[in-house]
C-alpha positions as CSV (number, residue, x, y, z in Angstrom):
1,M,63.0,157.2,101.9
2,T,60.3,157.8,99.3
3,T,59.4,161.3,98.7
4,I,56.6,162.5,96.3
5,V,55.4,165.9,95.4
6,R,51.4,166.4,95.5
7,E,48.8,169.4,95.7
8,M,49.0,171.1,99.1
9,K,45.5,170.4,101.0
10,V,43.9,172.6,103.6
11,D,44.5,170.2,106.1
12,D,48.3,170.6,105.5
13,I,48.1,174.4,106.6
14,D,49.1,173.7,110.2
15,E,52.0,171.5,109.5
16,A,53.1,173.9,106.4
17,S,53.2,177.0,108.6
18,L,55.5,175.2,111.1
19,F,57.5,174.1,108.2
20,I,58.4,177.5,107.0
21,R,59.0,178.6,110.6
22,D,61.7,176.0,111.0
23,H,63.0,175.8,107.3
24,F,62.4,179.2,105.6
25,Y,62.6,182.2,107.9
26,G,65.5,181.1,109.8
27,H,67.5,180.4,106.6
28,E,66.0,183.0,103.9
29,P,69.2,185.3,103.0
30,L,67.2,188.3,103.8
31,M,66.4,187.7,107.3
32,Q,70.1,186.8,108.2
33,T,70.7,190.5,108.2
34,P,72.7,191.4,111.4
35,G,70.7,192.1,114.3
36,E,68.0,190.9,116.3
37,H,64.8,190.8,114.2
38,P,61.3,190.2,115.8
39,L,59.2,187.9,113.3
40,I,55.7,186.7,113.5
41,Y,55.5,183.8,111.2
42,D,52.2,182.9,111.5
43,D,48.9,185.3,112.2
44,P,45.2,185.4,111.2
45,K,46.0,187.4,108.3
46,R,49.2,185.3,107.1
47,R,47.0,182.2,107.7
48,E,44.2,183.3,105.6
49,Y,46.7,184.3,102.7
50,R,48.2,180.8,102.6
51,L,44.7,179.3,103.0
52,S,43.9,181.4,99.8
53,L,46.9,179.9,97.7
54,I,46.1,176.6,99.0
55,R,42.7,176.6,97.7
56,Q,43.7,177.8,94.3
57,G,45.2,174.2,93.9
58,T,48.4,175.8,92.8
59,S,50.3,175.1,96.1
60,L,52.5,172.1,96.4
61,V,53.9,170.0,99.1
62,A,56.9,167.1,99.1
63,V,56.3,164.5,101.6
64,D,58.5,161.9,102.8
65,Q,56.2,158.7,102.7
66,S,58.8,156.6,104.7
67,K,57.9,158.7,108.0
68,G,54.0,158.9,107.7
69,D,54.1,161.6,105.2
70,R,55.8,164.2,106.8
71,I,56.3,167.5,104.8
72,V,59.8,167.8,103.9
73,G,59.2,170.8,101.2
74,V,56.8,173.6,100.1
75,A,55.9,175.5,97.4
76,F,53.3,178.1,98.0
77,A,51.9,179.7,94.9
78,G,48.8,181.5,93.6
79,I,47.5,183.2,90.7
80,M,48.5,186.9,90.1
81,H,46.8,189.5,88.2
82,P,48.2,193.3,87.6
83,S,45.5,194.4,89.8
84,D,47.1,192.4,92.6
85,L,50.3,194.2,92.0
86,E,48.6,197.2,92.5
87,Q,46.8,196.3,95.6
88,N,49.9,194.9,97.3
89,W,51.9,198.3,96.3
90,S,49.1,200.3,97.8
91,E,49.2,198.2,101.0
92,V,52.7,198.8,101.7
93,N,52.6,202.4,101.0
94,E,50.0,202.7,103.7
95,R,52.5,203.0,106.6
96,K,56.4,203.4,106.9
97,P,58.5,200.4,107.5
98,K,60.1,200.2,110.5
99,L,60.7,196.3,111.2
100,L,63.0,194.4,109.0
101,I,60.3,192.4,107.7
102,E,58.4,195.3,106.7
103,H,61.2,196.9,104.6
104,I,61.7,193.3,103.1
105,H,58.2,193.4,102.1
106,Y,58.4,196.9,100.9
107,F,61.7,196.0,98.8
108,L,60.1,192.8,97.1
109,C,56.7,194.7,96.3
110,N,58.8,197.6,94.5
111,I,60.9,194.9,92.6
112,K,58.0,193.2,91.4
113,K,56.3,196.6,90.2
114,H,59.2,197.8,88.4
115,A,59.7,194.3,86.7
116,Q,56.4,194.9,84.9
117,F,56.3,191.3,83.8
118,F,52.8,191.6,82.9
119,E,53.5,194.2,80.3
120,H,56.7,192.3,79.3
121,Y,55.1,189.4,78.2
122,D,51.8,190.7,77.3
123,V,49.8,188.4,79.7
124,T,47.1,189.5,82.3
125,D,47.6,186.5,84.6
126,A,50.8,184.6,86.0
127,L,51.5,181.8,88.3
128,Y,53.4,183.3,91.2
129,L,55.7,181.5,93.1
130,K,55.5,182.9,96.7
131,T,57.4,180.6,99.0
132,L,59.9,177.6,98.2
133,A,61.3,175.9,101.2
134,V,63.1,172.5,101.6
135,D,63.8,170.7,105.0
136,S,67.4,172.0,105.9
137,T,68.5,168.4,106.2
138,M,67.5,167.3,102.5
139,R,69.1,170.1,100.7
140,R,71.2,169.6,97.5
141,Q,69.3,166.5,96.8
142,G,67.0,168.1,93.9
143,L,64.1,168.6,96.0
144,A,63.5,172.1,95.2
145,R,64.0,171.4,91.8
146,R,61.3,168.8,91.9
147,L,59.0,171.1,93.4
148,V,59.4,173.7,90.8
149,V,59.3,171.6,87.9
150,T,56.1,169.9,89.1
151,L,54.5,173.7,89.5
152,M,55.6,174.5,86.1
153,E,54.1,171.6,84.8
154,L,50.7,172.4,86.9
155,G,50.7,175.8,85.5
156,R,51.1,174.7,82.1
157,T,48.4,172.1,82.0
158,R,45.9,174.7,83.7
159,G,46.6,177.0,80.8
160,I,48.5,179.9,82.7
161,P,50.7,181.5,80.3
162,L,53.5,182.8,82.6
163,M,55.3,181.7,85.8
164,V,57.2,184.0,87.9
165,A,59.5,184.0,91.1
166,T,61.2,186.7,93.0
167,C,64.7,185.1,94.1
168,T,66.3,186.5,96.9
169,G,69.4,184.5,97.1
170,A,72.3,183.3,94.6
171,Y,71.3,179.9,94.9
172,S,67.4,180.2,94.1
173,T,68.4,182.4,91.1
174,R,70.7,180.0,90.0
175,L,68.1,177.2,90.2
176,M,65.4,179.2,88.3
177,A,67.9,179.9,85.5
178,S,68.7,176.3,85.2
179,L,65.2,175.5,84.5
180,G,64.8,178.0,81.6
181,M,63.8,181.1,83.8
182,E,65.1,184.5,82.7
183,C,65.8,187.7,84.8
184,V,63.3,190.2,84.0
185,H,64.6,192.6,86.4
186,S,67.0,193.0,89.4
187,E,68.0,195.3,92.1
188,L,70.9,195.6,94.6
189,Y,70.3,195.5,98.5
190,A,73.3,197.8,98.6
191,D,70.9,200.2,96.7
192,F,68.1,200.0,98.9
193,K,68.4,202.3,102.0
194,D,66.2,204.0,104.6
195,E,65.5,207.8,104.9
196,D,68.8,208.3,106.7
197,G,70.8,206.7,104.0
198,N,71.4,203.6,105.9
199,V,71.7,200.2,104.0
200,V,68.5,198.1,105.4
201,I,68.7,194.7,104.1
202,Q,72.4,193.2,104.3
203,P,72.3,189.3,103.7
204,P,75.5,187.4,103.6
205,E,77.5,186.7,100.6
206,P,77.1,185.7,98.0
207,H,73.3,187.2,98.2
208,T,73.7,190.5,96.7
209,E,71.0,191.1,94.5
210,A,67.1,190.0,94.2
211,S,65.9,189.0,90.8
212,V,62.4,188.6,89.3
213,M,62.5,185.8,87.2
214,A,60.0,184.3,84.4
215,I,59.2,181.7,82.1
216,K,56.5,181.6,79.4
217,L,55.0,177.8,80.5
218,Q,54.2,177.2,76.9
219,D,57.8,177.6,75.8
220,M,59.4,175.6,78.7
221,P,61.4,172.2,77.9
222,S,59.8,169.1,78.5
223,Y,60.6,166.9,81.6
224,N,59.9,163.4,82.3
225,P,57.3,163.4,85.1
226,G,58.3,159.7,85.8
227,L,61.4,161.0,87.0
228,Y,60.0,162.9,89.8
229,K,57.7,160.3,91.6
230,T,55.1,163.2,91.2
231,F,51.5,162.7,92.1
232,F,48.3,164.7,92.1
């Protein structure tokens, strides 16, 4: 098997969206909250948002060249500004969350707002890692690490000062920390309750909190690109 990491292209959108359905939503810790939770993994709004990230040239795919360039990993990322955070926060406050996915969206927007990473690092733009997913049959082989390292290098070469990711599980938090990212802000899921006082988000152990992780890209350690078989 020969796996490379490359820039995601617009033509990848259909396969990448199906990949997220099969290898992200069902495995994401927050979506493992007990109960039946209806989810629309793709619709015109979500599709256009993903396309907007791809068009920025800041999203990546890992492909298995031995199987016709089949996608085996994705990293959707885009450049974020303070105004984007304010717009996201305004949108989630337009209506009261009911479904689990709506509560999750509210929680994640809230934690990003409270992290204040733009102020903390005194920057006006950041590369935000929105979604990271790896083929469920290929985990623990370093593929997620390759995607994140490549994204860091991409951001640094483009002069973006900061990279940020909101980690919703213990394993992704550990990965980001191992790559030099620091926790700017974290919140326990047990503290997030609805108006009746019920805990809404209940992922399985050991996923007890969400953490906003960040790294100044000019300060990140150097990696040997040859180790990752990465091409653009």
